[in-house]
N, C-alpha and C positions, 0 to 999 in steps of 0.2 A: 503494500500499500504506500501511498504518498506519504512522505513525512509532514508536509503541511496539513495534510488530512488527520494524520494521528494525534498532532501538536493542537488542532482546533478542537479534537475530543477531549483532550486533557485540559485545554482551557475551558471549554464548557463545563466539563465536570467540575473544575475547582471554582468556576463562576457561581455552580449553582448550589455548591457545598458552602461557599461564603454566605449564602441567602440562610442558612441554618439559624444564627444567631437572632437574625433580624425576625425570622417566623415565630421563633421563642418568645422574642419580645414582644412582638404583636398579639401571639397567642395568649402571653400572661395579661396584657392589657384586657383582652376580651374575657378571660377566666376572671379576674379581679372585679370586673364590671357585674358579670353573673352573680358571684358569690356576694357582692354587695348588695344586690337587687334580694337575691333568697334571704340574706341575713335581716334586710328590712321586712321582707315576708313573715320570717319567722317570728321577728320580734313582735310583729303586730299578732301573731297566734299566741304569741306568748303572754302578751299584754292582755287579750281578750279571754284567756282561759285562766290567768293568775298563777301559770304554771312555769316551771324551769326545766332546763334540758333533761334533767334526771326524771322527773315527773311527767314531761311532755311524751317520751316514749311509750310508757305503757299506756296513757290516755289515747294516742293514736291508735294503739294495737286494741283498745277496749271499741273505738268507734268503728274500726274496720270490721270488728266480729258482730257487733250489736245494731249499728246504725244502718237504717233501711232508707231510701236507696242506697247502697254500697259507695257509688260513685263519687260524692263528694269526700267521704272519709278516704277513700284510696287516693284521691288527688292531693288531699293534704299530706297524706303518709308519704307518698312519692316525693312531693314539695321538700319535705323535711329531709328525706333520705337524699335526694339529690343534692340539699344544702350540706349534709355531712360528706357525702362523697366529693363535691367540688372544694369544701374546704380544706379536706385532706390532702387534695390533689397541690391545691396552692401552695399549704404548709410544705409540701414535697418540694415544689419548684424552688421556694424561698430558701430552704434549708439546704439545697443539693450546690455543690462546689462546682466552679465553670465546667471542670473536664467531666463532668457526670451529668450535667444538664440535657445532653443529648439523649441519654439512656433514661433518665428520668420523664423527659418529654415522650419517649416512645413507650414507657410502661405506664404513665399516668393522664394521656391526652383524653379529651372528650369528643367524639366524632362531631356531634352537633356544635359545639365551639369550633374545632377544628375547620369545618365547613365555612362557618361564618369568618373566620381568619381569613381562610384562602380567598373566599369571595371579596373580602375587603383589602387584599395584601396590597401593600406597598413596596416596592421594591427598594432595597437600601443596603449598605454595608455598616456593619459594627466594626468600632476599631478597640475593640476591648479583648481580654483575654480569653472569652468565651469562643473566639473564632479559631483558637489552636486544635481543639478535637473535631471540629469541621473539618479544617483543611488535612488533618491526619487522616480522617474518613475518606475526604475526597481524593487525596493520594493514594490510599489505600484502593479505591474503588477504581482509580486511573489504572494503577498498576494491574488489578486482577482482570479489567476488560483489555487492555492492552499487551497482556503476558504472550497470548496466541500468536501477534504479529511481531514480536521481537527478532531480532535477527540472530540466528546461531552461527558461529563461525566455525568451519569445519578445519580440523587440524590434519587434514589427510594429505 
């Protein structure tokens, strides 16, 4: 293959890998917004019921079992479960070191929030330490993709 084509592939892979920190930053913005909205909703639920977190879970379970129709109770219970999950995800992101952020992202992302982030994605570059793991992943990916095209010298 032509050298310029292979170099273009490497440049494209590295360029795309440099978008990783920006994607995570924008995802974090969306995630934080969702958590804050859910925190507000759960706060209103606590205010209406006069219950705190430890008392709220059993109350929601009781509602799901006893209240007819079940849809409102299921909705409120799902809202609270989503609040807990997204709050845990946000804490995992905030506590992660820069080299582990790609792996935390892959294990804690929410599909709906990721889709929303990608729909509103703005291209950009991050000039922080967070770029290093993405560059390493991009270099590894480039090597794996281009490995079959390497020139092997025959010593015959």
